[in-house]
Structure formats: structure tokens, C-alpha cells
N, C-alpha and C positions, 0 to 999 in steps of 0.2 A: 070140714071137707078139705081144707088146706092141709092140716096136719096129716091127714090120711094120705093126701097126695104125696107128701114127702116122707109117708111111712111112719108117722108118729102116732101111737095109740097108748091108751092107759085107762085103767079102771077107775083111777082117782082123778087127781087134778091133771089137766092136759097141759103139755109144754107148748109154749108159743113158738112158732117157727122163726128161725133167725133170718133176718133180711139179707139179701145178697150184698148190699153195700157195706153192711157191718162186717161181713166175712172178709171182704177185700181190704178194709181198713186194718183189720186185725193182722192179716198176713203182711201188709205193708209195714206196720209197726214192728212186727217180728223181724222182717228182713232188714229194716233200718237199724234196729239194735244190733243185729249180727254183723252188718257191714261196718258199723261204727266201731264195734269191738275189734274186727279184723283190721281196720285202718289204724286204730290206735295201737294194735300190736305191731304193724308194719312200720309205723312212723315214729318209733322210738328214736330219738336223735343220736347221731354218731358224734363223737368228740375227737377233734383234731387240734393239735397244738403247733403253732408256727414257731419254728426255731429262731433263736437270735442270730446275729451275724455268723455266716458260715463260709467255709472255704472248700472249693471243689477242685478236682484234678482234670476236669473236662470243660470245654467251652459250652457244653449243653447242660442246662439245669433241669433236673427232674423233680417230681413231687417228693420223692424220698429224701432229696437233698435238703429241702427246706421245711418239711412237715414231719412231725412226730405223731404217730397214731396213738390215741389214748383208748378209745373204744370204737371199734369198727370191725365188721366181720372180716376174718382172715382172708377168705376167698376174694372179697372185694378189694382189700388192700393190696393183695399180691398182684392184681391187675392194674390197680390205680397208681401204685407207687412209681412205675416206670414211665408214666406219662410226662411229656415234655412241657415245661411251663415257661421257659425263656432261654435266651442265649447271652453269654458273657460278651460285652462290647469288645470289638477288635482292638480298640485303642487302650485296653488295659483297665478302663474304669470299672468299678463294681456295678453289678446289676441290682437295682432297687426294686423290691417286690412288696406291694401293698397287700395286706391281708384280705381286704374286701375284694380286690381284683382277683386274687387267687380263689376266693369263695365263689365268685361269679363264674369263673372258668370251670370249676369242679361241678357246680350245679347244672351245667349244660351237658355233663357227661351222662351217658346212658347207664353207667355203672352206679351212679348215685340214685338210690331209691328211698332215701330218708333224709330228713333235715339234718344239717351239720351244725354242731355247736363248736365255735372256734374259741380257743384260749391262747394266751401268749401275747407277744408284742404285736402292735398294729402293722409293723413293717419289718423287713429284714434286708440285709445287704449281703450279696453273694459275690465273693472274689474267686478268681482262678489262680491256682499255683502252678505255673507252667514248669518250674524247676522240678517239682516232684513228678510231674507227668513225663518230662523228658528223661529224667533219671530212670523211672520205671521202664520206659520204652527201651533205653539203652541196655539195661540189665537183661530185659527179655531178649533183645536182639543178640547180645553176646552169648546168652545161654543157648539160643537156637542155632547159632553158627559156630559154636565152639568146636574146633577141629578134633577129630578122633586121634588119640595118641597111639603110637606104634607099640606093639607088644615088646616088652623088654627082651625076651628071648630072640625075637626076630631082629631087634636092634643090635644085639651082641653078635649075631651071626653075620650081619652086614659089615659091622666094624672089623671083624676078623678077616673077612674076605678082602675088604679094601686095604687093610693093613698089609696083608700078604702081597697084594698087587703093587703096593707102593714101596716095597722093600728096596728096590734098586734105586730109589730116588730119595731115601730117607736122609742121606747126607747133604742133599742140596735143597730140599723143599720141606715145608710143613704144610699140613692140610687140615681142613675141617669139613665134615659132611654137612650138607644143607638138608636137614631133616624136614624142613617145611615143604620142600619140593618133591619129597618122596611120595609116590603113589601108594598109600598105606594099604588100600584094598588089594593091590597086586602082590604084596608080600605075605599076605595071610596064607596059612597052611604050608608055607615053604619051610622045609627043614634042612635043605642043603642047596648049594649052587654048583653047577657043573662047569661053568665057563664065565670068565670075566673079560670083557672087551675094553682094553685100555687105549686111550688116544696114542697116536703114533709118536707125538712129541709132547712131553710134559713141560709146560711153562707156567709162569705165574699167571693167575687168573682163574676162570671157572672152567673146570674139566668135567666131561660127561663120561661116566663109566656105565657099562651095560652088563648087569648080572643076569645070567641065563639059568633057568631051572625048569623042572617038569613037575606038574601037579596032576595026578591021575592020568598020566600019559600025555598031557597037553603041555606044549612048550610055553613057557612064560618068561618074558624079558622085563627086567626091572631097571629103569634108569636111575642112577645115583649121581647126584651133582656134588662136586667137591670145590671148595674155595681153596686154591693153592697159592701159597706165598713162598717166595724164595728166601731161604735162610740167609741171614747176614754173613757174608764171607769176606775173607781177606787173603792175602798172599803170603806164603811162607817159603823160605829157601830150602831146596831139597839137598843142597850141599853147601859147604863153606864158600862164601863169596868174599874174595880179597879185594882190597882197595885197588882201583885202576882196572879191574876186570870188566869186560863187556858182557852183559847178561844175555843168555840165550834161553829159549823156551824150556829146555830140559832142566833148568836150574830152579824153576819156580813151580808151585802148585797151589791150588785153592784149599782153604780150610775154613770150616764154620767157626765163627767167632764165639768164643765162650762168653757167658754173661759177666764173668769176672774180669774180662779184658777190656781196657779202654781202647776204643777204636777210632779216636779222633784223628790220629796221624797215620793210620795203617794204610798201606797201598791196596787199592781195591780195583785197579784197572790194569789188567795184564798187558794190554797193548802199549801202555805208557812206560812199561819197564823193559820190554824187549829192545835190545840195542842200546840201552843206557849203560852208563859207567858207574861202577860201585865207588862211592865216595868214602865209605868207611866199612870195615870188615863186618860181615853178617854171618854168624854161625848157622850151620844146618839146622832146620827145624824152627828157627826163630822167625817171628813176624817181620816182614820187610816194611819199613817205614818210608814215607815219601822223601824224607831227608837223607835216606841212605843212598840214594842214586841221583844221577844228574846227567846232563848231556855229556857225551864223550869229549875229552880234552884232545883237540887236534894239533895244538901247538903248545909245547912246553918251554919253560924257561931255559935259555941258552941254546935252544934249537936253532940250527941254521935254516933260514926260510927264504923262499923266493918272494920278492917284493914286486908287485905290479903297481905302476904309477899310471893312473888313468886320468887323462885330461881331454875331455871332448872325444874326438875320434882318434886321439893319439894314445898309445899304450907303450909304456917303457918298462922293461923288466930288468931287475938288478938283484943283487944279493943283500941279505941282512941277517941280523941276529935278534932272536926274540928275547926281550927283557922281562917277559912275564908269560903266563899261560892262559889259554882261552879255548872255548868251544866255538862252534860255528856261529858267526855273527857277533862274537865278543870283540871289543876294542882292546888292543894291547899296545905296549910300547915296543918299538924295534930300534935297532941301531944299524945305520948303514955301514957297510964294510969300508968303503973308500974314505969318507971323511968323518966317519964315526959320529954322524949326526943322528939325534934321536927324533923319531917321528911317531905319530899315532896311526895305527893301521887296524883294519878289520880282518878277522880270521875268515878265510873262504873255505879252505879244506885243509887236509893234513899237509903241513909244510908250506902253505901258500897264504899270503896276506895281501891286502889291497890298500893302496893309498889313493883316495879320490881327491883330485884337485878341481878347483872351479874352472870351468871352460873359459878360454880367453874371450874377453869382451872386445868387440870392434868399436873403436872410438870414431865418432863423427865430428 
């Protein structure tokens, strides 16, 4: 009756019904075998190798810096390799990493779903190389901020415009365009300049020129800075200068010193020459040297001079004869007319000398 109840019939030998607990056991064994096979498939060990002593370019040490993958799924390694495992000490000492410590850290990661087989050294030392790091940073920075160079055609155009504006000063000054201060973005697309604003006075130093143009009907002003230096100049005679002649402004002019000319003794101060006396002949067009001129001679040898004798508040005037020549302030010998006595006198002006005597002392 039981077989029938579970629907088992037969004309021959009857099958015995399977007990419920036996069926449960069979299913349990089958599931256990399946789970064991699946676990065995998932738990194939991954192999990682600890690198020997390494050098990094950052103070942060990551998994990929110290670990070499041997057998591990690529998708897992791509996520695991960027994980941070330590920091380089700030005092410059190397970081010591033990393999078992690294294994413990990775085992706590959710990315690790299989046992890890480690090979390689038991520990590793990690050093930082800041020189490499700084050098790489400097190269990157220079590349990022490298200034844009001016177009050669635009540069030549500016040079021609400035050269024309400086034509009137080429005999007095030399200049150099400061390209680093040129706003390169403003000169783009400019093919000509209509106007150049030049400083009212050109002197040595930095000068600002303003070049004006128009681009698509829009006015554009470009500032151009020049470093201007005065050319080395000296003074030449415009006419023959004779010995004893007093120099006037029309007899001198400036001239740029050629590189082949020695300028050690050339006169370079016009104010010191005007009113001076020529000591030796100077042909027209020749450089005037400092030794060619001197203070005017006010008293010449054998000139009759007026002699002032000053003693305290008393001044005595008499006549005398110059025994030498001298300029203002020079000391010369004179001879008195009456007793032909020779005295030392100082030249005051043309034909006038002075003898200074000590003021009388009051005896007590």
C-alpha cells in the first residue's frame, strides 16, 4: 500500500520506497561536493613577489613600488597596485617593510578573495630620491611656463619701424629692444604700423615707444621697450686751434669714438674746454686731448704788472715786472721797479698780482 501511495507499481518484483532521510542525505552530499569544487576553484592561490631594496620618487609608497605580481588576476592587480602601504620618514631614513606585515595588510583588503603565496625576500628597504623628483618637477614647470616666441616676420617688422624712429639719434645712442616685455599676443596679425610715438627726449636708460596699428578696423597699440645707451663720445676741433688761443663753443664738436681709437686721454667734457687756452696746436678734425688745453695765462714773462701788497687792513699798490708766467692762482716771481727786489706773488687777474704779508702782531 505504501508503494502505491507513492505511485510505485510493477508486475514483477516491487521497488521499495526510499525513505525521506535518505533523500536529504543524498542531496546534502551532492551540494557539499559541488560547494567544495567551487571553493577549490575560487581559492587557487595568487603569487606575489616582494621586491628587494627599491628607490621611489615620492614620499608615498604604494603596493606596485614594492610588490611584483607573479600570478594574480589583472583586474584585481589594477586596483590593488595603487594602494598605499607606507610613507618615507621625513628625516630621510629608508622605510623598512616586512613581508608578513604587508601580507596582513593585503589580506584585510576586500579585493583579496584568494590565499596569497609570497616569494622573495622577507623584508625590503624603500628609499626616496628627492633629486630625481625635484628635477622632474622643474622640467615640467619650465615646459608649462615656456614663453611663446614672437613670429620672425613680426619681429623684423618691429625692428624696421624702431630703426626708422631712431635714425635721428643713431650718432649719439645705441639701443636694444627688450623682447621679453613685448606683448606677443598684441602683435599677432599685424602687417604694418601707421604711427610710432617716440619719447620727447631720448636719453640713456629705458625708453617706451608705442607702435599703433589697426587690425580688422580695431585700433591696436603695442608698447615696445628699448634699452638705450649713450655711445662713447669725445671732442674734436672744428677748426685749427693755435697755441695761446682761447677756445670758444663754435670751435668744438662731439664725435663718436671709433673702436680703434684709444680714449684714455681724450677730452670728454665740453664745459671744461670752453674758455681754456690752447697749449699746443690742434689741427681741425683732430681729437682734443686733455693735455692740449689749460687755464688761460693771465700774466706772461716780462709783462709789467700791478703789485698789491696786503698786510692786514693795509693795501699798498706799486709796480713790478713779471719774471715768469702764470694763470689765475699761480705763484710767480716779480721784480719791483724801484729797488729791483724779487718777490713771490700770486696771480689775481690779467696784469695784477698780489703779495700777502703777515699781519703785524701786537707785542705785550
